[in-house]
N, C-alpha and C positions, 0 to 999 in steps of 0.2 A: 131198295136199300137206302137207309138214311140214318141221320142222327137219332130220330125218334125210334127207329127200329133197333138201333144199337142200345139206346137207353132202356127200351122195354126188355131186352135180353139180359140185363144186369139183374142178378138174383137179389132177393130181399135183404140178405145179410150184408150186401154191399150198397145199400140205399144211399149212403153218402157219396159213392162214386157216381151214381145216377144224377144226383143233385149237382155235384161238382161238374160233371160233363155238360149238363145243361147251362150252368153258369159260365164256364170258361169259354164255351163256344157260342151259346145262344144269347148271352147277355153281355156281349163284348163292347166296351167303349174306349179302351186304351189303344188298341191296335187297329190299323186300317184293315179293310176287308182282305187286301192282298197279304198283309202280314199275318192276319189270323189264319186264313185258309192255307197259306204256304206253310205255316207252323203246323197246322193240323195234318196236312199231307205228309210233310217230311217226318213228323213224329209217328204217324200211323205206319209208315214204312219202317222206321227205326224200331218200333215196338215188335216187329216180326210176327204179328198176328194176322193170318190171312183173313179172318173174320172182321177184325177191326178195320183193316185196309179196305176190304170189299164194301163195308158199310160207309166209310168216310170219304173214300176216293171220288165217288160220283159228285157229291156236294162240293168237294174241293175243286174238282175240274170245272164245275158249273160256275164257280165263283172266282176263278183265276183266268187270266189271259193265257193263251198257249205258251207264251214265253215264261210266265210266272210258274205255270204248271211244270214245265220242264226244269226250271231253276230249282223248284222245291224238291223234285226228284233228284236233281244233281247234288243238292246239299246233303240229302240223306246218303247218297252214294259215296261222295268224297269224304264225308265225315265217318262213315263206316270204316273206311281205310285209315284216315288220320287218327281217329279216336283209339284204335288198337295200337297204331305205331307210337303215337306220342304218349299214351298212357303207359305202354310197356317201357319206353325209354325213360320215362319219369320214375317208374317203379323199380327199375334195376338199380342196384346199389352202386354200380360203377358209373361215376359221372362222366367218364370219357365218351359214352354213347351220345351225350348231349352235344359234344363237339363235332360229331361226324355229320357229314352231309346226308340229308334224308334221301335224296335221289328218287323221290316219288313225284309223279306228275299230278299237279293239282291246279291246272290252268283255270278251271272254272271259278276258282275263288277270286281271281283277278278280273275275270270278265264273265259274270254269271248271267247276263242277259236281263237283269232287273236291277233296281236300286241296290247298291252295295249294302245299305243298312238292312234291307229286308233279307238278303241272303245271309248276312251275319247273324241276324236274329234266328233264322232257321237253323243255321249251323250250331248256334249256342244251344237251342232246344234239343237237337239231336245229340249233342255232346252231353247234355244232362242225362238223357236216357242211357247213353253208352258209358257214362261215368268217367269221363276224361277231364280231370281237373286242369291240366295244362291247356287244353282246348277251351274249356269254359273260361278260364282267365283271359286267354288271348282274345276270344270273341267279345267278351264283356268289355274289355279295355277298348277295342275298336268301336263298339257301340257307344260307350260313354264319351269317347273323344269326338264322336259324330253328334253328340248332344242328345242322345236317347236317354230318357229318364229311367231311373232304377225301377220305377213302377211298371214301365213298359217291358223292360227286360225280365222282371219277375213274372209278368204275365205270360211270357213265352215259356219259361220253364215250369210255370204252373200248368199250362196246357200239356206240356211234355209229361209231367208227373201224373196227371189224370189219365191221359191216353195210355201211358204205360200200365197204370194200375188196372184200367178196364181190360186191357189186353191180357194181363196176367190172370185176372179173375175169370174172364170168359174162357180162356184157353185151359185153365185148370179145371173148370167145371165141365168142359167138353171132354177132357181126358178122364175125369172121374165117371162121367156118364157112359163112356165107352168100355169101362171095365166089366 
């Protein structure tokens, strides 16, 4: 299982996705290897596609330290919770919800086991997939204050967009083939 295997599974009608997948993962020069593969792993988890996760996880694991591997999975887990909570609170018309204490444990954000910038980048990418504007703003602001360039931040959500599109395409094709 590999990136090449995943690319070969993408149907011809989605050729752009195949090319984009190769460029955002294979020709990366903006992100460190840890940032890249942590983003890939956390986004593969967030995309909720068993096939995409099965194909990308072994390469991510091979390119990440055990601590970074765990931290990327932790980013996907905590943001799955936070994105629903904060997106819902933001979308409710009653602003009083914004004044209430969240009361959710998210200790991993304060001590992720890797560089804070890397964890924030992964959290931002997962938030892009999950569509939480409040989390996107929060993580982008932390990254910018840490001196991360907009181009690097955009690279993370570009990876997220391509992985999500590949997941949707492959899963929909599998569902259609099963009919």
